[in-house]
C-alpha positions in Angstrom: -20.1 -36.4 -28.2 -18.0 -37.6 -31.1 -14.9 -38.5 -29.7 -13.3 -37.4 -26.4 -12.8 -34.3 -24.4 -9.8 -31.8 -24.1 -9.5 -29.5 -20.9 -9.4 -26.6 -23.5 -12.9 -27.1 -24.5 -16.5 -26.2 -23.5 -18.5 -29.0 -21.7 -18.3 -30.3 -18.6 -14.9 -29.2 -17.5 -15.3 -25.3 -19.1 -18.5 -25.3 -17.2 -17.1 -24.7 -14.1 -13.2 -24.1 -15.0 -13.8 -20.8 -17.1 -16.0 -17.6 -16.3 -17.6 -16.3 -19.0 -19.3 -13.5 -16.6 -16.3 -12.1 -15.6 -14.2 -10.6 -18.3 -14.7 -7.0 -16.9 -13.3 -8.6 -13.3 -10.5 -9.7 -15.5 -9.8 -5.9 -16.8 -10.5 -4.7 -13.6 -7.6 -7.0 -11.8 -5.1 -6.9 -14.4 -5.0 -3.4 -14.9 -5.8 -2.0 -11.8 -3.2 -3.9 -10.6 -0.6 -2.8 -13.1 -1.8 0.8 -12.4 -0.5 -0.1 -8.5 2.6 -1.1 -9.9 3.3 2.0 -11.8 3.5 4.0 -8.9 5.1 1.4 -6.8 8.1 1.2 -9.1 8.0 4.6 -9.4 8.8 5.2 -5.5 11.2 2.7 -6.1 13.0 5.2 -8.7 12.4 8.3 -6.6 13.5 7.1 -3.3 15.9 4.4 -3.5 18.9 6.5 -3.6 18.3 8.5 -0.2 16.5 5.7 1.5 18.3 2.4 0.5 20.9 3.3 -1.8 24.9 3.3 -1.4 24.7 6.4 0.6 21.2 5.9 2.1 19.5 6.1 5.2 19.8 2.0 5.4 22.2 1.0 2.7 21.0 -2.1 1.5 24.8 -3.5 0.6 25.0 -4.0 4.5 21.9 -5.9 4.5 22.3 -8.3 1.9 26.0 -8.9 3.2 24.7 -10.4 6.4 21.6 -12.5 5.5 21.2 -15.1 2.6 18.8 -15.8 -0.2 16.2 -17.7 2.0 16.1 -14.7 4.1 14.2 -13.3 1.3 15.2 -14.3 -2.5 16.0 -11.1 -4.3 17.9 -10.3 -7.9 19.7 -7.3 -5.6 21.7 -10.5 -3.7 23.5 -10.1 -7.2 23.8 -7.0 -7.7 22.3 -3.6 -5.9 24.3 -0.9 -7.0 22.3 2.4 -7.0 22.0 2.3 -11.0 21.0 -0.8 -11.1 18.1 -0.6 -8.7 16.7 2.4 -10.6 17.1 1.1 -14.1 15.1 -2.1 -12.6 12.2 1.0 -11.3 12.0 2.0 -14.5 11.7 -1.0 -16.2 9.2 -2.2 -13.9 7.3 1.2 -14.2 6.8 0.9 -18.4 6.4 -3.1 -18.0 3.5 -1.9 -16.0 1.9 0.6 -18.0 1.8 -1.3 -21.0 0.2 -3.9 -19.0 -2.4 -0.6 -17.8 -3.1 0.3 -21.5 -3.7 -3.5 -22.6 -0.9 -4.0 -25.2 0.2 -7.2 -24.0 -3.3 -8.7 -23.2 -3.9 -8.5 -27.1 -1.6 -11.0 -27.8 -1.5 -15.0 -26.3 -2.2 -15.6 -22.7 1.6 -16.5 -21.7 2.4 -12.9 -22.6 0.5 -11.6 -20.1 1.5 -13.9 -17.8 4.8 -13.6 -18.2 4.6 -10.0 -18.0 2.8 -10.2 -14.6 5.6 -12.5 -13.6 8.4 -10.6 -14.1 7.0 -7.6 -12.5 6.2 -9.7 -9.2 9.7 -11.0 -9.4 11.3 -7.5 -9.8 8.9 -6.0 -6.9 9.5 -9.0 -4.9 13.5 -8.2 -5.2 12.9 -5.1 -3.8 10.4 -5.6 -1.2 12.8 -8.2 0.5 15.9 -5.9 1.2 13.9 -3.0 1.9 14.1 -3.5 5.5 11.8 -0.9 7.7 11.4 1.1 4.6 9.6 -1.6 2.8 7.8 -3.4 6.0 4.4 -2.2 5.3 1.7 -5.2 4.5 0.4 -3.6 1.7 3.9 -4.2 0.2 3.3 -8.2 0.3 -0.5 -7.5 -0.7 1.4 -6.0 -4.2 3.8 -9.0 -4.1 0.4 -11.8 -3.8 -2.3 -9.8 -6.5 0.8 -9.2 -9.0 1.3 -12.9 -8.8 -2.1 -14.1 -9.0 -3.8 -11.7 -12.0 -0.9 -13.2 -14.3 -2.6 -16.3 -14.5 -5.8 -14.8 -15.2 -5.2 -15.3 -18.9 -5.5 -12.6 -21.8 -8.6 -10.9 -23.2 -7.1 -11.4 -26.8 -7.0 -14.9 -26.6 -11.1 -15.2 -26.7 -10.8 -17.5 -23.5 -12.7 -16.2 -20.4 -10.9 -15.9 -16.7 -10.6 -19.6 -15.0 -12.5 -19.3 -12.0 -10.0 -21.0 -9.8 -7.8 -17.4 -9.9 -10.9 -15.1 -9.5 -11.5 -17.5 -6.2 -8.2 -16.9 -5.1 -8.4 -13.0 -5.5 -11.5 -13.4 -3.3 -9.6 -15.6 -1.1 -6.8 -12.6 -1.0 -9.5 -9.9 0.1 -11.3 -12.2 2.3 -8.0 -12.3 4.2 -7.3 -8.4 3.8 -10.4 -7.9 5.1 -11.2 -10.2 8.1 -7.2 -10.2 9.3 -8.2 -6.4 9.8 -11.4 -7.0 11.4 -10.5 -9.5 13.9 -6.7 -7.6 14.7 -9.4 -4.8 15.7 -11.0 -6.6 17.8 -8.3 -8.5 19.5 -6.5 -5.4 20.0 -7.5 -2.1 21.0 -10.7 -1.8 23.1 -11.4 1.3 21.4 -12.5 -0.9 18.4 -15.1 -2.9 20.8 -16.6 0.2 22.2 -16.9 1.7 18.9 -14.7 5.1 20.2 -11.9 4.4 17.9 -12.6 7.1 15.4 -13.1 10.0 17.8 -9.2 9.4 17.8 -8.2 7.9 14.3 -8.9 10.5 11.8 -6.4 12.7 13.8 -3.7 10.7 14.8 -3.5 8.2 11.7 0.0 8.3 10.3 -0.7 10.9 7.2 -3.8 12.5 7.3 -5.7 13.6 4.5 -6.9 16.7 3.1 -10.4 15.7 4.3 -9.0 14.7 7.6 -10.1 17.3 9.4 -13.5 17.1 8.5 -14.0 13.6 9.1 -12.9 14.5 12.7 -15.0 16.9 13.6 -18.3 14.7 12.3 -20.7 14.1 15.2 -19.7 11.4 17.8 -22.9 9.3 16.6 -21.0 9.3 12.9 -17.6 7.9 14.4 -19.8 5.3 16.0 -21.3 4.4 12.9 -18.0 4.3 10.8 -16.7 1.7 13.3 -19.7 -0.4 13.7 -19.7 -0.5 9.4 -16.3 -1.2 9.5 -17.2 -4.4 12.0 -20.0 -5.5 9.5 -18.3 -5.3 6.6 -15.1 -7.3 7.5 -16.7 -9.6 9.8 -19.8 -10.2 8.3 -20.2 -8.9 4.7 -17.0 -10.5 3.6 -18.4 -13.9 4.1 -21.0 -13.2 1.2 -17.6 -13.2 -1.3 -17.9 -16.7 -2.0 -21.6 -16.5 -2.2 -23.7 -17.5 -5.7 -24.2 -13.8 -8.2 -25.4 -11.5 -7.6 -24.7 -11.9 -3.9 -21.2 -11.7 -4.4 -21.2 -8.3 -6.3 -23.2 -6.9 -3.8 -20.4 -7.7 -0.6 -17.8 -6.7 -3.3 -19.9 -3.5 -4.0 -20.0 -2.7 -0.4 -16.0 -3.2 0.3 -15.1 -0.8 -2.2 -17.9 1.7 -0.8 -15.8 1.3 2.8 -12.6 1.5 0.8 -13.9 4.8 -0.9 -14.3 6.2 2.6 -10.8 5.4 3.9 -9.4 6.9 0.3 -11.5 10.0 1.0 -10.3 10.4 4.9 -6.9 9.1 5.4 -3.5 8.4 3.2 -2.6 4.8 3.5 -0.3 4.4 0.3 -2.0 2.1 -2.4 -3.7 -0.6 0.3 -6.9 1.0 0.1 -6.1 1.1 -3.8 -5.4 -2.6 -4.4 -8.3 -3.4 -2.2 -10.9 -1.7 -4.0 -9.4 -3.5 -7.5 -9.9 -6.6 -5.2 -13.5 -5.7 -4.5 -14.6 -4.7 -8.2 -12.9 -8.2 -9.2 -15.9 -9.8 -7.5 -18.4 -8.1 -9.2 -19.6 -10.1 -12.6 -20.3 -8.8 -15.7 -24.1 -9.4 -15.4 -23.9 -6.8 -12.3 -22.4 -4.2 -14.3 -24.9 -4.4 -17.0 -27.8 -4.2 -14.5 -25.9 -1.5 -12.5 -25.8 0.3 -15.8 -29.6 -0.1 -17.1 -30.7 1.0 -13.7 -28.1 4.0 -13.9 -29.4 4.9 -17.5 -32.8 3.5 -17.6 -32.7 5.7 -21.2 -30.6 2.7 -23.1 -33.1 -0.4 -21.7 -31.9 -3.5 -19.9 -31.0 -5.2 -23.3 -28.6 -2.0 -24.6 -26.0 -2.9 -22.1 -23.7 -5.6 -22.6 -24.4 -8.5 -20.3 -20.9 -10.4 -20.1 -20.4 -13.8 -21.9 -17.9 -12.3 -24.6 -15.6 -14.7 -24.1 -15.9 -18.8 -24.8 -15.6 -21.6 -22.3 -12.7 -23.1 -24.2 -9.2 -22.1 -23.3 -5.6 -23.0 -23.9 -4.4 -26.6 -22.3 -1.3 -25.2 -21.0 -2.9 -22.4 -19.0 -5.5 -25.0 -17.7 -2.9 -26.9 -16.8 -0.5 -24.1 -15.3 -4.0 -22.8 -13.4 -4.7 -26.2 -11.8 -0.9 -26.1 -10.4 -0.6 -22.7 -9.3 -3.8 -23.5 -7.5 -2.5 -26.4 -5.5 0.3 -24.4 -4.9 -1.5 -21.6 -2.9 -3.7 -24.1 -1.3 -1.0 -25.9 0.2 0.5 -22.7 1.3 -2.7 -20.7 2.6 -2.7 -23.6 5.4 -0.8 -21.3 7.8 -2.7 -17.6 7.2 -5.7 -19.5 7.7 -4.8 -20.9 10.7 -3.4 -17.6 11.8 -6.7 -16.3 11.1 -8.5 -18.2 13.8 -5.2 -17.7 16.5 -5.4 -15.8 19.5 -1.9 -14.9 18.8 -2.8 -13.5 15.2 0.1 -12.0 13.3 -0.5 -8.9 11.7 1.0 -8.1 8.2 2.7 -11.8 8.2 4.5 -13.4 5.2 5.1 -17.2 5.8 7.3 -18.1 3.2 9.9 -15.5 1.1 8.4 -15.5 -2.1 5.0 -13.6 -0.2 2.5 -15.5 -2.2 -0.5 -15.8 0.2 0.2 -13.6 3.5 -1.4 -13.0 6.7 -3.1 -8.7 6.6 -4.2 -6.3 9.2 -4.3 -2.7 10.2 -4.3 -0.9 13.2 -5.2 -3.2 16.2 -4.4 -0.6 18.5 -5.7 3.2 18.1 -3.1 6.4 19.2 -5.3 9.1 21.5 -2.4 11.7 21.1 -0.4 12.8 18.1 3.3 13.6 18.6 5.4 14.7 15.9 9.3 15.0 15.4 9.8 18.2 14.2 13.5 18.6 12.8 15.1 22.0 12.6 18.7 23.7 11.2 20.7 26.6 11.7 23.1 28.7 10.0 24.5 30.5 12.9 27.5 30.3 15.0 25.5 30.0 18.0 22.1 29.7 17.4 19.7 31.3 19.7 16.0 30.5 19.9 15.1 32.3 16.9 17.8 31.4 14.7 16.4 28.1 14.1 14.6 26.7 10.3 12.1 23.9 10.4 12.5 21.6 7.6 8.9 21.0 5.9 7.7 17.1 5.1 6.2 16.3 2.1 3.1 14.4 3.9 3.6 14.6 7.8 2.3 17.3 9.8 4.6 20.3 10.1 3.3 24.0 9.7 0.0 24.4 11.5 -1.0 26.1 8.9 -1.1 23.6 6.0 -3.7 21.7 5.1 -2.9 17.8 5.3 -2.1 16.8 1.6 -3.5 14.1 -0.5 -0.3 11.9 -1.6 -1.9 8.3 -1.4 -1.4 6.0 -3.6 2.3 7.5 -3.5 4.1 6.4 -0.8 6.0 9.0 1.4 8.3 6.4 3.2 10.1 8.8 5.4 7.3 10.4 6.1 5.6 7.0 7.1 9.4 6.0 9.2 8.9 9.5 11.0 5.3 8.5 12.6 6.5 5.5 13.7 9.6 7.1 15.2 7.2 9.8 17.3 5.7 6.7 18.6 9.0 5.5 20.2 9.9 2.7 17.3 13.5 1.4 18.2 16.2 1.8 16.1 16.9 5.3 15.1 20.4 5.1 13.4 18.4 6.0 9.9 17.3 9.4 11.9 20.6 9.6 13.0 22.1 9.6 9.2 18.9 11.4 7.8 20.0 14.4 10.5 23.9 13.9 9.3 22.5 13.7 5.3 20.6 17.5 6.0 24.1 19.0 7.6 25.5 17.6 4.1 23.1 19.6 2.2 22.9 15.8 0.6 20.6 16.2 -3.2 18.6 13.4 -2.9 17.9 13.3 0.9 16.5 17.1 0.4 14.4 16.1 -2.6 12.4 13.5 0.0 11.2 16.7 1.6 9.0 19.4 0.9 11.5 22.1 0.7 14.9 23.1 1.5 15.0 25.7 3.7 18.7 26.4 3.3 18.7 26.6 -0.2 19.2 30.2 -1.6 20.5 31.1 2.4 23.4 33.8 2.1 25.2 31.8 4.7 25.4 29.0 3.1 23.2 25.6 1.5 24.0 23.7 4.5 23.2 24.7 8.6 25.8 24.2 10.6 23.6 22.9 13.6 20.6 20.5 13.3 18.0 19.3 16.2 15.0 17.5 16.6 12.1 18.8 19.2 8.9 16.6 19.4 5.6 18.6 19.6 2.0 17.4 20.7 -0.6 18.1 17.6 -4.1 18.4 17.5 -6.5 19.5 14.9 -8.0 23.2 15.5 -11.7 23.2 16.8 -14.0 25.1 14.4 -13.8 28.2 16.6 -10.2 28.0 16.1 -10.0 27.5 12.6 -12.1 30.2 11.7 -9.9 32.7 13.9 -6.4 31.9 12.8 -6.9 29.9 9.4 -4.8 27.2 11.4 -5.6 23.0 10.6 -3.3 22.1 13.5 -2.3 23.3 17.3 1.0 22.2 18.5 2.9 23.1 21.7 6.5 21.5 22.4 6.9 17.9 24.6 10.8 17.6 24.5 13.6 17.7 22.8 14.7 14.4 20.9 18.2 15.4 19.9 20.1 18.3 20.9 21.9 20.9 18.8 24.7 18.8 17.2 26.9 20.3 14.3 28.6 17.7 11.4 31.8 17.0 12.9 30.4 15.8 16.0 27.7 13.8 14.3 30.0 11.9 12.2 32.2 10.6 15.5 28.9 10.3 17.4 28.0 7.3 14.2 31.2 6.1 13.5 32.3 4.0 10.1 28.9 3.1 8.0 27.4 -0.5 8.8 
């Protein structure tokens, strides 16, 4: 050595700070997260006005007025008009799309970092004021991962991704998987006796096109599903921190289990983002070995084995990554304690910036499926045959309609309808929904699958609306062969008696 060292140079520092075998992982983590962000911001554009806008089901202005910046930092506390939020959503979608195709990554590292930090701040601003419509674990997960991948540097800079950030991404995946596994063991007995999947495919919030088929698989297979879930989330995930290629194998196992969830359900971008994190564990060498095995004619030497980036890198990136890593380490204390706590919190944030969160899903499994069916009528005095059902985009309604594939798109209203059927508290939003249907409100109707009164000769708006509760179950194989239906339903009761526009306005009173 001829003269000192620089944090950006190879040597004793570079040998552990940089990860030259993770170029593919960086691309997957950054572009995959950006792709999810495109979807998330498109959801903002399409659903903000009817859900949280000025005439939304839960107007954000009232929430902002009665809460403070400490409750949730957000630029929408400065301005929350519909036009501003929709504009923010379009800007986020465009910037995320540029990151998907790799435009900022061709420049210096700070340009990529700035892009992801802007997206993190924008989406955090929406989540922190989104109330019940943004109260899902994958919202915090997207915020956390967006912040993380911005510090992976830039492929255009020639430097390898920082190992500390790659480890932070594994720590995030570890919490996602272990949190979900532990909440199941500590929760519903069905997870412990391996019977949870006897019900889950049928009773999950939004079944997918293959959920009926998954539900009718043999019971022994359902036991295998649950056992495999436990092994992955409680055992295999510890290998994420093992040396390669063991870590790559563990990441691959997580991806395979998540792929089964992608096929059998609609959980917005939860599974997609987890797949991205799982693939982010796989080394370039593992990709090369897999390619040689899949295409043996190429020969092992013909498949790139990583190492395209150097060990050196910008000093500023080194300093920034070390500072961010220390911050994340400090913020990880409470989430780590939560994992070992008997009173484990599910999908919780311990600080308002959602940088290190607690995760978990389906600590309990519903044994029966109830659905709230909304109907309208244009008759002056409607009889039993004068009611028409509103069709939602994703949730079960018409028994002959096959459950659709909607994920990674997030149907926020449909999810809240599932919680409503479970008896979740706070139903004013649903009453406002009925009011908007009586008003034939365009943005609200566009949240639904179709407007049954759009071409009604009596007018575009119903005179009455009501809500009934039905018990749904998948048809048996024999029932499906006879009728072609996917569901069987029977009425369980009335949630809202027939109500007209005047009475509903009087019941709701002034907005607030």
